[in-house]
N, C-alpha and C positions, 0 to 999 in steps of 0.2 A: 279388295278385302274379301277374305273367305268367311262366310257366315259360320259361326261355331255350331257344332252338333253336340248337344249335351249328352253325356253318358247317363243312361237310365240308372237310378240308384237301386241297389239291392235292399232287401229288408235290413233295417238298422242303419242305413246310410242316408246322407243328405246330398242333394245336388246343389252346387253353388249357383245354378241357374234358377233355383227357387228362392234364393236370397233376394231381398229387396234393394231398391235404389230409390232414395237415399238409404244408407245402411241402417240396420237395426242393431241395438246393443242388447245383449241378454246376459244375465248372471249365470255363472258356471260353477259347479261344485267339483269339477274334475280335478284330479291330483296332477299338479303341474310342477315340473322341475326344469331348471336351467343350469347348465354346467359350462364352465369356462376355466381353462388352465388346470383341468383335473379335479376341480372342486365344484360342489353345488353352490351356486351364487344366489339362487332363488328357489323357494319351495312354498307351495300354497295349495289350499283346496278352495280358495275363494278367488275368483277372477271374473272377468267380463269378456265375452266374445263379441267382436264386431263382425257382422255378417253383411257382405255386400255382393251384389250380382257379379258373378264370374270370378270372385276372389275366395280363396280358402279363408277360414276364420283367422282373425288376428286376435291374440289373447293379450289382455291388459291385466297386469298383476298389481295388487296393492304394494306401495313402497315398502311396507313392513315385511313383505315376503322376501326381500333381498337381504343378504348377509351385510353386516356393518362393513362399510368401505367398498362395497361392490359397485356402487354408482358414484359418478362424479360429473359435475356439469361439464358440457362440451360446447364448442362454438357451433354456430349454425342454427337455423330455424327453417321451418317450411309451413305452407299453408294448405290446409285441407278444406275443400269447398263445403264440407259437411261439419267437420269437427272444429275447425278454426286453426289458430296459431299453435304449432308444435315447437317444443324446445327439445334439444338433444342431450344425451348423456353418454359418457363412456362407460363400458362395463369392465370392471376389474376383477380378474379371476386369480386363481392360485399361481404361485411362482411368478407373480408380477405380470402375467399375461393381460394385455389390454385390448379390448375391441373398441376402437375409437368411433364415437357417434353411432353406436350399434343399438341404442335404446332411445325412446322418445316418450314424451309426456305432453299432455294438454293441461297447462296450469289453470286456464280459464276457458274451457271448451264452450262451443256454441250451444245455444238452447237446444235441449233434447239429448244432449250428450253429457249433461252435468255429472252423471255418475262416474265418468272417466277422469274427472278432475284430479290430477296428481297421480293417477294410476300409470304404470310403466309397461310399455310394450318393447319387446326386443326383436331384433332381426335373427331368426334362427340360423340363417346361413353364417352369421358371424360368431356363433357359439360353438362349443365342442359338441353339445347335444342338448336338445330340448325334448321333453316327453309330456304326453298327455295320457293319464291313467296307465303309465308304464310303457306306452307305445312311443317309439322314437319318431319324431317329427321329420318329414321331408320339407325343406324350405321351399317356399314359393319361388319360382324362377323369376329372372328379370333384374335382380340386383337392387331394385327400388322398393319392392313390395315386402311386407312383413308377415305374409300368411303362413299358417301352420297346416301342412297337409298330413292327414292321418288316413287310416283305412275307412274312417267314418264319412269322408266326403269324396265326391266325384266331380270331375270337371267336364270339359277342359277348363284350365285355370288361366286367367290373365297373367301375362308375363312369359308364357311359353312361346316358342318360336311361332311367328305368324299371327300373334295376337295384338300387335301394335295398334291396329285400327279399331279395336273393340270399344 
């Protein structure tokens, strides 16, 4: 395993190597949009960022940020050692475009993550486009992770080639 070499952050940036483990949740007032099928399926200026060592932030949006009909229950569940049992949702966009299981929520999160109860996170790689304050997000690599990479964060990031053992 190669030991990661954190990129030094420039002024106004954060290093994911300064994020804690277990992860921290913090409220965000950033303007967030999520697009699928050529339409905005979610828009908000109220969200929560989950910040965990080596991971770009994952944004959780209030359910009310999603357009009517943009979310539907999906099969599957997973377990996070910190947040607890997650349930999955399909995201439904314009022209009937569906991103199956591309969103998740913690209906009854573990203690310390209560603020996330019912909030929705999406896999940016499964969307047409996600933005934070107008900047288009780069999805976290790896296919399993839901991090949102912007110019405000530096890595290297978990999920990239050679990071399996981190």
